[in-house]
N, C-alpha and C positions, 0 to 999 in steps of 0.2 A: 542622532543622540550620542552614539558611540564616539564620534569625533569631538563632541562637546565635552564628554567626560574625560577623554584623553587630553584635551586642551586644559581642562581644569587640573588634571594631575601634573601636566607639564608646567603650568603656572605655579602650582604649589612647590614643585621640585626646585624651580628657578628661584622662587622667593626664599625658600629655606637655604639653598646653597649660597645665595648672596647675603643672607643674614637680615633680610627685611622683615622684621617682626610685625610691623604694622600690616603689611600685605598678608602675612601668614594668618594673623588674627582675623582679617577681613575674609579670607577664603574659608575659614572655619565654618562660617554660616552655610555655605554651599555643601560642605562635607557633612554637616549635621543632617541635612535633608537626604543626602545619599545614604548615610548610615541608617537612618530610620526607614528609608524605602527598602533597604536590603535586610532589615530585621536586626541590625546591630544597635539596638536601643541603648545598651549599656555604654557604648562608645559615645553616642550622641549625648546622652545624659551627662557623662563625665566632662565632655567638652563644654557644654552649657554651664555646668557647675564651675568649671575652671574659669571661664570667661567672666561669669558673674562675680566670683570671688575676687579675681584680679582687678576688675574695674569698679566694683561697688562695695566690697566688704573690707578688703585690706587697706591699711593706711597708705598714703601717697609714696612714702619711701620704699615700702615693701612691694608695692605695685611695680615700681621702676626696677627694683632688684630682680624680681621674677621675670619681667619682660626682657631685661638685658642679659639674663643668664639662661634663657630657653635654648639658645643655640650658641655653640662655641666653635672657635676656629683654632684647633690645636697646632696647625702647621703655619699659620700666618699668611698663607697664600690667598690671593683673591678668589672668591667664589668657592671656598672650601669649608663652609660652615657645616656643622653636623649637630644632631640632637645630643643633649647631654647623656642620655641613656646609651647611645651608640658609642660614645667616647669611653664611658665607664665599662661597657662590655668589652671594648678593645683592650683597655688596660687590664681587665681581669684575664683575658686571653694571654696577654704578654706575661702576666704573673705566673699563670699555670705553665706556660711553655718554659720560662726561665727556671721554675722549680723542677720541672721534669728533666731539663738538661743538667741541672746541678745534681740531681739524684743519679742520673746515668754516669756522670763523671766521677761521682763518689763510689760507685759500685765497681 
């Protein structure tokens, strides 16, 4: 079972790095069961709500916009996609560091 879970993690990592949104959404169903089995019901519920909203509630244009912007590739290199929250966190770090360096230089 451990090898099966590790393979699922590896497949999810590869799908996210390559920017394959369809495969990521397909793998969400397996992760929902894992989250529920480990007591992470809030994560499972939010994934189900997200998938339901994207595929059945939102209009067609908004569905595509959300799907195409779940992962971004800031460097443009192949297999270098990241989640949007990761990129926003990195930009916040750069902003803090640059402000700290500026304050040090001004003092």
